[in-house]
C-alpha positions as a printed Julia matrix, in Angstrom:
89×3 Matrix{Float64}:
  8.96  -30.74  -33.89
 11.11  -33.57  -31.61
 13.69  -33.39  -34.45
 14.03  -29.56  -34.57
 14.36  -29.65  -30.2
 17.1   -32.15  -30.71
 18.93  -30.4   -33.65
 18.69  -26.89  -30.86
 20.31  -28.3   -27.88
 23.07  -30.4   -30.24
 23.6   -27.24  -31.38
 23.91  -25.23  -28.15
 25.36  -28.19  -26.66
 28.29  -27.95  -28.23
 29.04  -24.84  -28.22
 28.39  -24.44  -23.72
 31.47  -27.14  -24.31
 33.31  -24.44  -26.14
 32.54  -21.9   -24.29
 33.51  -23.57  -20.57
 36.33  -24.48  -22.85
 36.51  -21.28  -22.44
 36.28  -19.77  -19.81
 38.32  -22.48  -18.18
 41.97  -22.4   -20.57
 41.47  -18.78  -20.39
 43.81  -16.86  -21.01
 42.5   -13.27  -19.96
 40.05  -12.03  -17.14
 37.97  -10.12  -19.87
 38.38  -13.76  -21.72
 36.81  -15.25  -19.08
 33.94  -12.39  -18.7
 32.99  -12.53  -22.31
 32.89  -16.47  -22.67
 30.93  -16.37  -19.78
 27.99  -13.7   -21.56
 28.44  -15.83  -23.89
 27.25  -19.11  -21.9
 24.7   -17.34  -20.0
 22.87  -15.8   -23.7
 23.44  -18.86  -24.97
 21.12  -20.42  -21.81
 18.8   -17.52  -22.68
 18.7   -19.1   -26.27
 17.85  -22.11  -25.35
 14.91  -21.38  -23.03
 13.55  -19.33  -25.15
 13.58  -21.75  -28.3
 11.83  -24.28  -25.37
  9.12  -21.37  -25.38
  9.24  -20.71  -28.42
  8.77  -24.71  -29.47
  6.31  -25.93  -26.84
  4.18  -22.09  -26.71
  3.85  -21.04  -23.38
  5.66  -18.13  -21.5
  6.34  -19.57  -18.12
 10.45  -19.1   -18.61
 10.3   -16.01  -18.86
 10.59  -14.44  -15.5
 13.87  -16.33  -15.87
 15.51  -15.14  -18.61
 14.86  -11.94  -16.84
 16.84  -12.5   -14.24
 19.37  -14.26  -16.04
 19.91  -11.2   -18.74
 20.66   -9.12  -14.95
 22.61  -11.45  -13.5
 24.9   -10.96  -16.78
 24.52   -7.5   -17.04
 25.66   -6.96  -13.46
 28.77   -9.31  -14.07
 29.99   -7.47  -16.96
 29.35   -4.6   -15.19
 31.55   -5.57  -12.22
 34.66   -6.93  -14.56
 34.82   -3.98  -16.7
 34.71   -2.16  -13.45
 37.62   -4.47  -11.94
 40.32   -4.6   -15.0
 39.17   -0.96  -15.14
 40.33   -0.17  -11.13
 43.02   -3.0   -11.55
 44.34   -0.39  -14.77
 44.56    2.2   -13.22
 46.7     1.58  -10.42
 49.46    0.12  -12.26
 50.03    2.98  -14.67
């Protein structure tokens, strides 16, 4: 199991680094919003994999909070971009 956990952490670590690079480089706010959603999804996948490997469910409330933050963040960015597009047109 330690080999599986190590492989999972390396793969998700590389994915997280690439996602953070996309958040920093942009170029648009929508690219950054999508990258932040991907990063939160990666964190949720790592927590889910850790729960499955160790056989517990203690992280479910954390998963729910991360999911709620992700949804509300996406909605906020979408409303901001829609409002900005309406004022410039």
